[in-house]
Structure formats: structure tokens, C-alpha cells
C-alpha positions in Angstrom: 34.7 37.5 20.2 32.1 36.2 19.7 31.0 33.0 21.8 31.5 30.0 19.6 28.4 28.4 18.5 30.0 25.1 18.8 30.4 25.3 22.8 27.0 26.6 23.3 25.0 24.6 25.8 21.3 25.0 26.9 18.4 23.5 29.2 15.6 21.3 27.6 13.1 20.3 30.3 10.4 17.2 28.7 8.0 15.4 30.5 7.2 12.3 29.8 2.9 11.0 29.6 1.4 9.0 31.2 3.6 9.5 34.3 4.1 5.4 34.9 6.1 4.3 37.6 6.8 1.2 35.7 7.4 2.8 32.5 9.7 4.8 34.0 11.8 2.1 35.6 12.3 0.6 31.8 13.2 4.0 30.7 15.9 4.5 33.5 17.4 0.9 33.8 18.4 -0.3 36.6 20.2 2.4 38.8 19.8 4.6 35.8 22.0 2.7 33.6 20.5 3.5 30.5 20.6 7.4 31.2 24.6 6.4 31.5 24.6 5.4 28.7 23.2 8.1 26.7 25.0 10.8 29.1 28.3 8.7 28.0 27.7 8.7 24.4 26.1 12.0 23.6 27.6 14.2 26.1 24.5 15.6 27.9 23.6 15.6 31.4 20.0 14.1 32.4 18.6 14.8 35.5 14.8 13.5 36.3 12.2 13.4 39.2 9.6 11.0 38.4 8.6 11.9 35.3 10.1 15.2 34.6 13.2 15.1 33.0 16.4 18.1 32.4 18.5 17.8 29.4 22.0 19.6 29.5 24.0 20.2 26.8 24.7 20.8 22.9 21.3 21.6 21.2 21.7 19.1 18.6 22.8 16.7 21.7 19.9 17.9 23.5 17.2 17.6 20.9 18.6 13.7 19.9 18.4 12.9 24.0 14.5 14.3 24.2 13.9 12.3 20.8 15.1 9.0 22.8 13.8 9.4 26.1 10.3 9.6 24.2 11.0 6.5 22.1 12.4 5.4 24.8 9.3 5.6 27.0 7.2 4.5 24.0 8.8 0.9 23.8 8.5 1.0 27.3 4.9 0.1 27.3 5.5 -3.2 25.5 8.8 -4.4 26.8 12.0 -3.9 28.7 14.8 -2.7 27.8 18.1 -3.3 27.6 21.8 -1.8 26.7 21.5 -3.6 23.4 18.4 -1.6 22.7 19.8 1.4 24.1 23.0 1.5 21.4 20.7 0.5 18.7 18.8 3.7 19.5 22.0 5.8 19.9 22.7 4.8 16.5 19.3 5.7 15.2 19.4 9.1 16.2 22.7 9.8 15.4 22.3 8.7 11.5 18.6 10.7 11.6 17.5 13.6 12.3 15.4 13.1 16.0 13.7 16.7 15.9 11.8 15.4 12.4 9.4 13.4 14.5 6.3 13.7 12.3 7.7 12.6 9.1 4.2 10.9 6.9 4.3 7.2 7.8 4.4 6.5 4.2 8.0 7.7 4.0 9.0 5.0 6.0 10.0 1.6 4.7 9.4 -0.9 6.6 8.9 -4.7 5.9 6.6 -7.3 7.3 8.1 -10.5 8.8 7.2 -12.8 11.5 9.2 -10.6 14.1 7.6 -7.7 13.2 7.8 -5.3 10.9 11.9 -4.0 10.6 12.2 -0.6 9.4 15.9 0.9 8.1 17.9 2.5 10.9 18.5 6.0 9.7 18.8 7.4 6.1 21.1 5.1 4.6 19.1 2.0 5.7 16.0 3.5 4.5 17.6 4.6 0.8 19.1 0.7 0.6 15.4 -0.4 1.2 13.7 1.6 -1.1 16.2 1.1 -3.3 15.6 -3.3 -3.2 11.8 -2.4 -3.3 12.1 -0.1 -6.9 15.3 -1.3 -8.6 16.1 -5.0 -10.0 19.9 -4.8 -9.7 21.2 -2.9 -6.3 24.3 -2.8 -4.2 25.4 -2.7 -0.7 28.4 -1.5 -0.2 29.8 -0.6 3.1 31.5 -2.2 6.8 30.7 -5.4 8.9 27.5 -4.5 10.8 25.4 -2.2 8.5 23.0 -4.7 8.1 23.3 -4.8 4.7 23.2 -8.6 4.6 20.4 -8.8 7.4 18.0 -6.2 5.6 18.4 -8.0 2.0 17.4 -11.2 3.7 14.9 -9.6 5.1 13.5 -8.5 1.8 14.2 -11.5 0.2 11.6 -13.4 2.7 9.1 -10.8 2.0 8.8 -11.0 -1.6 8.3 -14.7 -1.0 6.1 -14.7 1.3 4.0 -12.0 -0.7 3.9 -14.5 -3.8 5.9 -11.8 -5.3 9.0 -14.4 -6.0 9.5 -18.5 -6.1 12.3 -18.9 -4.6 15.2 -17.1 -2.8 18.6 -18.2 -4.2 21.5 -17.5 -1.6 25.0 -17.3 -3.8 28.4 -16.8 -1.8 31.7 -16.9 -3.2 33.9 -20.1 -1.7 36.6 -17.6 -0.6 38.6 -18.0 2.9 39.5 -15.3 4.7 42.8 -15.9 4.9 42.8 -19.7 6.0 42.9 -23.2 4.5 39.8 -25.0 5.9 40.7 -28.0 3.7 38.6 -30.8 2.6 34.7 -30.1 4.0 32.2 -33.4 4.2 29.1 -34.1 3.5 26.7 -33.1 0.0 26.3 -29.6 -1.3 24.3 -27.4 0.8 26.8 -29.0 4.0 30.4 -28.3 1.8 28.9 -24.4 1.4 27.4 -24.0 4.5 30.5 -22.5 6.4 30.4 -19.6 3.9 27.1 -19.2 3.9 26.6 -19.7 7.5 25.4 -15.1 8.6 22.7 -15.8 5.8 21.5 -18.5 7.6 21.4 -17.1 10.6 19.2 -14.5 9.4 17.0 -16.8 8.0 16.5 -18.4 10.7 16.0 -15.1 13.2 13.6 -13.9 10.0 11.3 -17.5 9.7 13.1 -19.8 11.7 14.5 -22.9 11.6 12.0 -25.5 10.9 10.3 -23.2 8.0 13.7 -22.7 6.9 14.0 -26.3 6.6 10.9 -26.8 5.0 11.2 -24.1 2.2 14.5 -25.9 1.3 13.1 -29.3 0.4 11.1 -27.7 -1.6 13.6 -26.1 -3.2 12.2 -22.8 -2.6 15.4 -21.2 -0.9 18.1 -22.7 -2.7 21.8 -22.3 -1.8 24.9 -21.9 -4.5 28.3 -21.3 -4.2 29.3 -18.9 -7.1 31.1 -21.6 -9.3 28.1 -23.4 -10.1 26.0 -19.9 -11.3 27.2 -20.2 -14.9 24.5 -21.1 -18.0 22.1 -20.3 -14.9 19.1 -18.5 -15.6 17.2 -17.0 -13.0 13.5 -16.1 -13.3 11.2 -14.9 -10.5 14.2 -14.8 -8.3 15.4 -12.9 -4.9 19.1 -13.5 -5.3 21.7 -12.5 -2.7 25.2 -12.6 -3.5 26.8 -11.7 -0.1 30.4 -11.4 0.5 30.9 -9.6 -3.1 34.6 -8.1 -3.0 36.0 -11.7 -2.9 34.5 -11.9 -6.5 36.9 -11.9 -9.5 36.0 -9.1 -11.9 35.1 -12.3 -14.5 32.5 -13.5 -11.6 30.7 -10.6 -11.1 30.0 -10.2 -15.0 28.9 -13.4 -15.0 26.6 -13.2 -11.8 25.6 -9.7 -13.1 24.0 -11.8 -16.4 22.4 -14.9 -14.4 19.2 -12.1 -13.8 16.1 -13.5 -15.7 12.7 -11.8 -16.0 11.0 -11.1 -12.4 14.3 -11.6 -10.3 15.6 -8.9 -8.0 19.5 -9.4 -6.9 21.0 -7.6 -4.2 24.9 -7.8 -4.3 26.6 -6.8 -1.0 30.2 -6.6 0.5 32.9 -4.9 1.9 36.0 -3.8 -0.2 37.9 -3.3 2.9 38.1 -7.1 2.9 39.2 -8.2 0.2 40.1 -11.9 0.7 40.9 -12.7 -2.8 45.2 -13.2 -3.8 46.8 -10.4 -4.6 46.8 -8.6 -7.7 43.7 -9.6 -8.7 41.0 -6.6 -8.7 37.9 -7.5 -6.9 34.8 -7.3 -8.8 32.8 -5.4 -6.5 35.5 -2.7 -6.7 35.5 -2.8 -10.0 31.6 -2.8 -10.8 31.3 0.5 -9.4 33.6 1.7 -12.2 31.7 -0.2 -14.7 28.1 0.4 -14.0 28.2 3.6 -12.1 25.8 5.5 -14.9 23.4 2.4 -15.6 20.1 3.2 -14.9 17.6 1.5 -12.8 20.7 0.1 -10.9 21.5 1.5 -7.0 24.1 2.0 -5.4 24.4 2.0 -1.6 27.5 3.4 0.1 27.8 2.6 4.0 30.0 4.2 6.2 30.8 3.0 9.9 28.7 5.9 11.2 25.6 3.2 9.9 26.9 0.0 11.9 23.9 -1.3 14.2 26.3 -3.4 16.8 28.4 -3.1 19.8 29.3 0.3 20.1 33.2 -0.6 19.7 32.5 -2.0 16.3 32.2 1.4 15.2 35.3 2.5 16.6 37.1 -0.6 15.2 36.3 0.4 11.7 36.9 3.9 11.6 40.9 3.3 13.5 40.9 0.3 10.7 40.4 3.1 7.5 42.6 5.4 9.5 45.9 3.0 9.9 45.4 1.3 6.0 45.0 5.4 4.4 48.2 6.0 3.3 49.9 9.2 5.3 51.3 12.3 3.8 54.3 12.3 2.5 54.8 16.0 3.7 54.1 14.8 7.1 55.9 12.0 7.3 58.7 14.0 6.3 59.0 11.6 2.9 59.6 12.9 -1.2 
């Protein structure tokens, strides 16, 4: 019987040039912690003597590891590396084909911000960014931690700084996640601040707190509860509706019909985390059937494989998905 391909193990030699001790120390990490992190995640074995590395394991994983080490070595020229960065690189390696290192640069979508260039990690994020640049209405649907909100905010910031839009409008339904927050004091911005905090966090990260405050004073960044959108027409704006799974069918229709000339809308949400009252249909679930075949509207669906947060987040998402999937009656003895 021929040996299973999946069990095949190969050895690959890799030489990192130039041979620089400081860069090699950054690649390997303290007590080789970065190498151990990669081994534990990809199931490979890494041996090294100076700049010469030997990788043992499944062919696909060996290729991913070689790509990772080259990318880490490239990054080590200008910065130290930490376990979080290694985790994000591991996510990139698992989402993309790391062997395709010679892909044309023009095929990679990148957003320029004060933090530098932001690129989509993996094909789904790349597809999402490309859709935002080429469509007026875009949906990003999937679990927490997949970057759908952060990338939408980054695209909005770039559009504002390039003069493609005159303002950014941040919208969220004021639905509490299973809790009752009670009366919230302050003006409108302060009242909705708790609901829009993830969007503000991304803006502060991309622009800095002082600049965000100045833009809000000039009304170039506007926050609005979804309920206050009725009757408006938004021209030359980049509009982000976050947590859209908590819109009703009527609210989703109302929001989508606010779009004016020269505007882009990005709607993000996770249909597994609906906080609406029972028996209320989520507008985000409903809109997928309604607009599925409408041209010039894009849908990007993320999965747990796209999660770019802590490694455990992906496992948690998968565990809940398995738990929430109804069991087969035949397997459980049901009739």
C-alpha cells in the first residue's frame, strides 16, 4: 500500500542572508521563543546554526515556515519582533499561499496611513479591501477579530485624507449586548460613545487622538446612532455601519437608502452575535438574501481562519460554532 501523502515529511535547508547576529537574534527570539512558537503552531521542527536553518515537517508546513523565517528576517532589519507579531505572521502564512512570494506588487492592496502601509492579511482581507475601493456598498460579515471594522476605518481615513470624501460618518445601532446600561448622561456624542468605542479606537490608532478631536470639531468625522439616520441623504461621505447584525430589517433598508452621490458605505457585523429581541429578524441576515444578486454591491464573508487576534480567539470561535450547530438526530438517537 502506498504511503499516505499527508504523512510525508521532508527536510528543507534555508540560509538567511546577510548573516547578521542582531537580526538573527530578533528572528529567533529570546531563548528561541519565536522558533518554538512556530513549531507549536505548524507542527514542524526547526534547527539552526547561525544563519543556516533546517526545517523538518509536512511539505506545506515546511514551505510556510520558510516563508515565515524570510519575512521575519526582512522585518528584523528595522524592528525587534514579539510573539504578537509572530502570531499575525502565522495567520498570514495560514491564510495565503506563502510560496507565491513573487506576486506582482500591484496585485496587493495597501492603505497608506500615518502608521504606515496597512495591507490585508490573507486573500479574504485583500478581497475585502479591493471591494471597498471598487464598490459603493460593501458588506463585511464574519466573526470578531477578522479585521473587518479596522480595515473599513483605515479605508475611510485614507479616502478622507486624499480628498475623495468630505467626511466620515460612523453609525451603530444602540443595542446593548444582553445588558441594561440605563440612562447615559452627556451630549449626543457622549451618549453614543460606548456603542462606537471600537470605531474610535481604530480612528485613534490610525490618526491620533488630537487629530480625531479636531476633525470631529470640524464635523469631518461624525458619529450617529442608527435611529437618527432617517430622512438624511449622505453625499461625498464614507459611511461605516458597525455591528449591523443588530439592525432590524426596516433599519437596514433605511440605512442603505441614505447613500448619496460620491459616497461609500461599509456594513460590518457578525450574524452569530445578534442581540436583538427574540423573534426579531436581523437586518444583516435578511439583506444577504435580498441583495445577493444586485450588481455593484459586494459581500465578503470571513471565517475563523481569518481571525488576527490572539490564537485562542480562532479556537473559541470554532468551539462556539460547533456547539451552536444542531446535532444530527440520527447521531443523538432522535426521531
